C-alpha positions in Angstrom: 6.1 50.4 73.1 5.6 46.8 73.7 6.7 44.5 70.0 3.4 43.4 69.8 2.2 46.9 70.0 4.0 47.8 67.4 3.4 45.0 65.3 -0.2 46.0 65.4 0.2 49.5 64.6 2.5 48.6 61.5 -0.3 46.3 60.6 -2.7 49.3 61.0 -0.5 51.2 58.6 -0.3 48.4 56.2 -4.2 48.2 56.3 -4.0 52.0 55.3 -1.7 51.8 52.5 -2.9 52.3 49.3 -0.1 50.0 47.7 -1.4 47.7 50.3 -4.9 48.0 48.9 -4.1 47.5 45.6 -3.2 44.2 46.3 -6.4 43.1 47.8 -5.4 44.0 51.2 -3.1 42.7 54.1 -4.0 38.9 53.3 -2.8 39.2 49.7 -0.4 41.2 50.9 1.3 38.7 53.0 0.2 36.0 50.4 2.6 37.2 47.9 5.7 36.8 49.9 6.1 40.1 50.9 6.3 39.4 55.2 6.8 35.7 54.2 8.8 35.6 57.0 6.8 36.9 59.6 3.4 34.9 58.0 4.7 31.4 58.9 3.1 29.6 61.5 6.1 29.6 63.6 7.1 33.2 63.5 6.2 34.6 66.7 5.4 38.2 64.9 2.5 38.1 62.6 0.8 34.9 63.8 0.7 35.9 67.3 -1.2 38.7 66.3 -4.1 37.0 64.6 -7.5 36.9 66.6 -8.6 33.7 67.7 -11.9 34.8 68.7 -14.2 37.4 67.1 -13.7 39.1 70.8 -10.1 39.7 70.4 -11.2 42.1 67.4 -10.6 45.8 67.7 -11.6 46.6 64.4 -12.6 45.0 61.1 -9.3 44.3 59.5 -8.7 41.9 61.9 -11.1 39.6 60.4 -9.3 39.5 57.5 -6.2 37.4 58.3 -8.3 34.7 59.5 -10.9 34.6 57.2 -7.5 34.4 54.7 -6.5 31.0 56.4 -10.3 29.5 56.2 -11.5 30.4 53.3 -10.3 28.3 50.2 -7.9 29.9 47.6 -9.9 30.2 45.1 -12.8 31.7 46.8 -10.5 34.2 48.7 -8.8 35.5 45.0 -12.2 35.7 43.8 -13.4 37.6 47.1 -10.2 40.1 47.2 -9.6 41.2 44.0 -11.2 43.6 41.3 -11.1 44.4 37.9 -7.9 45.6 35.9 -4.9 46.8 38.1 -7.8 47.0 41.1 -7.2 50.2 41.2 -10.5 51.2 41.9 -11.1 49.0 45.0 -8.0 51.0 46.5 -9.8 54.4 45.3 -13.0 53.4 47.2 -10.9 53.0 50.2 -8.4 55.9 50.2 -10.8 58.5 49.2 -12.0 58.3 52.9 -9.0 59.8 53.8 -9.5 62.9 52.1 -12.7 63.7 53.8 -12.1 65.5 57.5 -15.1 65.6 60.3 -15.8 69.3 61.5 -17.2 68.0 65.3 -19.4 70.2 67.3 -18.6 70.0 71.0 -20.3 70.9 74.2 -23.5 68.3 73.5 -24.9 65.5 75.3 -23.5 62.8 74.1 -25.6 60.3 76.4 -28.8 60.8 73.7 -27.1 59.4 70.5 -30.1 57.6 68.8 -28.4 55.5 65.5 -31.9 54.6 64.7 -33.2 54.6 61.3 -36.6 53.9 59.1 -35.9 52.6 54.9 -39.1 52.3 53.0 -41.2 51.6 56.3 -39.2 49.3 58.4 -37.0 49.9 61.2 -33.0 49.1 61.8 -31.2 49.8 64.3 -28.6 52.0 62.3 -28.2 53.1 59.0 -25.2 50.6 58.4 -26.6 47.4 55.9 -25.4 44.0 54.7 -24.5 44.4 50.9 -25.3 41.7 48.6 -22.4 39.6 48.0 -22.4 36.5 45.6 -22.7 32.8 47.0 -21.4 33.0 50.8 -21.8 29.3 51.6 -18.3 29.3 49.9 -17.1 31.5 52.4 -19.0 29.6 55.5 -21.0 26.5 55.0 -24.1 28.2 56.8 -23.5 31.2 53.9 -26.5 33.9 54.4 -28.4 32.2 56.8 -25.7 32.8 59.0 -25.4 36.4 57.8 -29.1 37.0 58.1 -28.7 35.2 62.1 -26.6 38.0 62.8 -28.5 40.8 60.6 -31.1 40.0 63.0 -29.3 40.1 66.3 -28.3 43.3 65.0 -31.0 45.0 64.0 -29.6 45.2 60.4 -30.9 45.7 56.6 -29.2 42.6 54.8 -29.9 42.7 50.4 -29.6 39.3 49.3 -27.8 38.6 46.2 -29.7 36.7 43.3 -26.3 34.3 43.5 -27.5 33.6 47.2 -26.2 29.9 48.1 -29.4 29.3 49.7 -32.8 30.0 48.6 -35.1 33.2 49.5 -37.2 31.9 51.9 -34.9 30.1 54.1 -32.8 33.3 54.4 -36.4 35.5 54.9 -36.7 33.0 57.8 -33.4 33.3 59.3 -33.5 36.9 59.4 -37.1 37.1 60.7 -38.1 39.8 58.0 -38.0 39.8 54.2 -34.8 41.1 52.7 -34.0 43.2 50.2 -33.5 41.0 47.0 -30.9 42.4 44.7 -31.5 41.1 41.1 -29.8 40.3 38.3 -31.9 40.2 35.6 -32.3 36.7 34.5 -32.7 36.2 30.3 -35.5 36.6 28.8 -37.9 38.4 30.4 -40.3 35.2 31.4 -37.3 34.0 33.6 -37.2 37.6 35.0 -40.9 37.8 35.7 -41.0 34.6 37.5 -38.2 35.2 40.0 -39.8 38.5 40.7 -43.1 36.6 41.4 -40.9 33.9 43.3 -39.6 36.9 45.4 -43.1 38.6 46.1 -44.4 35.6 46.9 -41.4 34.9 49.7 -42.5 38.5 51.1 -39.9 40.3 49.9 -40.9 44.1 49.2 -38.1 45.3 47.8 -35.9 44.8 44.9 -32.5 46.4 43.8 -31.7 45.7 40.3 -27.8 45.9 39.7 -27.1 47.6 36.4 -23.0 48.0 36.5 -21.7 44.9 35.5 -24.0 43.9 32.5 -21.1 43.0 30.1 -18.4 41.0 32.4 -14.7 42.4 33.8 -11.5 41.9 33.3 -10.7 40.0 36.4 -6.6 39.8 36.1 -5.9 39.5 40.0 -8.5 36.6 40.1 -7.1 34.4 37.7 -3.1 35.4 38.6 -3.9 34.7 42.2 -6.3 31.3 42.4 -5.0 28.2 42.3 -3.8 26.9 38.9 -5.1 23.6 39.3 -9.0 23.9 39.8 -9.7 20.3 39.5 -10.2 20.9 43.7 -13.4 23.2 42.3 -14.9 19.8 40.7 -17.0 18.8 43.9 -18.9 22.3 44.5 -18.6 23.6 40.6 -18.9 22.6 36.7 -14.5 22.2 36.3 -14.6 22.9 32.4 -10.8 22.6 31.2 -9.1 25.7 33.7 -12.7 27.6 33.4 -15.1 27.0 36.7 -18.9 27.6 36.6 -21.0 27.8 39.7 -23.6 25.5 39.4 -25.5 25.4 42.5 -27.7 28.8 42.8 -31.2 28.0 44.1 -33.0 31.0 43.2 -32.2 30.1 39.5 -33.8 26.7 39.6 -37.0 25.6 37.5 -36.0 29.1 35.4 -35.7 28.4 31.5 -32.9 31.2 31.3 -30.0 32.0 29.1 -27.9 33.9 31.7 -27.8 37.3 32.8 -29.7 39.9 31.0 -27.1 41.9 29.0 -29.0 44.3 27.4 -30.4 46.4 30.5 -31.7 50.1 29.2 -34.3 52.2 30.5 -37.1 50.4 28.6 -36.4 47.2 30.5 -36.5 49.3 33.7 -39.8 50.6 32.9 -40.9 46.8 32.1 -39.4 46.0 35.5 -41.3 49.0 37.3 -44.8 47.8 35.4 -44.6 44.3 36.9 -43.0 45.2 40.3 -45.7 46.6 42.8 -43.2 47.0 45.6 -39.9 49.6 46.1 -37.8 49.7 43.5 -33.8 50.6 43.7 -31.1 50.9 40.9 -27.8 49.7 42.4 -24.8 50.8 40.4 -25.3 54.4 39.4 -22.7 57.3 40.4 -23.4 60.4 37.9 -26.2 62.9 38.2 -27.5 62.1 35.0 -28.7 58.9 35.6 -30.1 59.8 38.9 -32.6 62.1 37.3 -33.6 59.6 34.8 -34.4 57.5 38.1 -36.9 59.9 39.3 -38.2 60.3 35.6 -39.0 56.6 35.6 -40.7 56.0 38.8 -37.8 54.5 40.2 -37.8 54.1 44.1 -34.4 54.7 45.8 -30.8 54.6 43.9 -27.1 52.7 45.3 -24.2 54.4 44.5 -22.1 51.9 44.0 -19.1 50.5 41.6 -19.5 46.8 42.6 -16.5 47.4 45.3 -14.6 48.0 42.6 -15.2 44.9 41.0 -17.4 45.8 37.6 -15.6 48.6 35.9 -12.1 50.3 36.3 -13.6 53.6 36.6 -10.8 54.8 39.4 -13.7 56.8 40.4 -14.5 56.2 44.5 -17.8 56.1 45.5 -18.2 58.5 48.1 -16.9 61.1 45.4 -19.9 59.9 43.6 -22.1 60.5 45.7 -22.9 64.0 46.4 -23.7 65.0 43.0 -26.5 62.3 42.9 -27.1 63.1 46.2 -27.4 66.8 44.7 -29.8 65.8 42.0 -32.2 63.9 43.6 -32.6 66.9 46.5 -34.5 64.4 48.9 -36.9 62.7 46.8 -35.7 59.3 46.7 -33.3 58.0 49.3 -29.5 57.3 47.8 -27.8 54.4 49.3 -23.9 54.2 49.0 -20.9 51.3 48.9 -17.8 50.9 49.0 -14.5 50.5 50.8 -16.5 51.2 54.2 -14.5 50.3 57.0 -15.0 52.2 59.5 -17.6 53.9 61.9 -15.8 57.5 60.8 -16.3 56.2 57.2 -20.1 55.4 58.0 -20.6 59.0 59.5 -18.4 60.8 56.3 -20.9 59.3 54.1 -24.2 60.0 55.7 -22.7 63.9 56.0 -22.1 63.9 52.3 -26.1 62.8 52.1 -26.0 59.1 52.1 -29.6 57.3 54.0 -27.7 54.1 54.7 -24.3 53.0 54.1 -23.2 49.2 52.9 -20.6 46.9 53.9 -19.5 44.4 51.3 -15.8 42.9 52.0 -15.8 43.3 55.7 -19.0 41.1 56.4 -17.0 38.3 54.2 -13.8 38.5 56.5 -16.1 38.1 59.5 -18.3 35.4 57.9 -14.9 33.7 56.7 -13.4 33.6 60.1 -15.9 33.0 62.5 -19.3 32.5 60.7 -22.4 34.7 62.6 -20.1 35.2 65.4 -17.6 37.3 62.9 -20.2 38.7 61.2 -22.5 39.7 64.4 -18.8 41.3 65.8 -18.1 43.3 62.3 -21.4 44.8 62.8 -21.1 45.6 66.5 -17.7 46.8 66.0 -19.0 49.1 63.2 -22.0 50.4 64.6 -20.0 50.7 68.2 -17.5 52.9 66.1 -20.7 55.1 64.7 -22.3 56.1 68.1 -18.7 57.2 69.1 -18.1 59.5 66.0 -21.5 60.7 66.9 -21.5 61.2 70.1 -18.0 63.0 69.9 -19.1 65.1 66.7 -22.1 66.4 68.6 -25.0 64.4 66.2 -28.2 62.8 68.4 -29.4 61.6 65.6 -29.1 60.2 62.2 -30.8 63.2 60.8 -28.5 65.7 62.7 -25.5 64.3 60.2 -25.6 67.4 57.7 -22.7 68.3 55.3 -21.7 70.7 58.0 -19.8 68.0 59.9 -16.9 67.5 57.2 -15.0 69.0 55.1 -12.8 67.8 51.8 -10.4 71.0 51.5 -7.9 68.5 49.4 -10.1 67.8 46.9 -11.4 71.4 46.4 -14.6 71.4 48.3 
């Protein structure tokens, strides 16, 4: 094995390491000095393996370090961190290693079809782009670059309320309406005004996020962001050592007192009565709440723990998924995100009952490193890996992927 290949294999080992994941990934690991010598610009090891173009990437992890080098330190610290000890971030990724594939052989792999239909709209694969706030802080074209890549690859894009660009502009770049992720503004009048704007833009699906209503303990972010935040002044309001984001186009013209923290099922009912399109809830991970979704007329569920950024539950979403799926019994679609880095991860989630599978940090790595071209390549890699997994496991369509194609002996299932 050549020295270059050995280093690449070592980096892949680091990428799979729970310890490295707990630090926020390879880039954070390098930044904290564990491989400081190799990380120097003059070194012939790690530096030599950092991709210079999207085409050089062999997997989505290859985008992490180039993004780390280009994204401003404070924004990078926010992107890679979780809450408390970052253990839920680690758990999301590590849980996929306990799920095995059960391939069926001697089936024609030339007829694989990844296409799916979600709420009446057709997409090229079940891989969707999660709503991640303020993508303009990662790349100047932000959500517009993501939208153009999604359009080129036929992917679903969910847009955060905290978008850097207005929904109208993102819809135009995407060529179809996004699915709009809603942080419900307070008071209700502001929320209703936002819903009417989203509706007028052509959006027919909203996704209410409910797993981060009381704030979060962002230890790693506060420890690793720059101590001098005065550099943030041009883009943010800086008050002492606190940085407050100021440009949020979807909140312009609203008289609001922040994001509503008193979310309950009565508020859900109020939205259900006001919104005539499809209504999903994002951030549920129990059968009890799944049952309540059915009672309250919710059209879909997104099993999510905010990428490990809401509460240190230590419960990976891929393990929460089966009980939610079992509860809804196919009556409404169930989406999932959290820790997805491989096409085989997508396959495993689909086998456990997911309708569609989301990526968050990988899209930000691609965006931060090369803009639209980076996101495009991330999608190309994951869609290609999923196609390979489907062909090698003997599944021609997404509907063919069932529980029979995975085993989880380590977890007693």
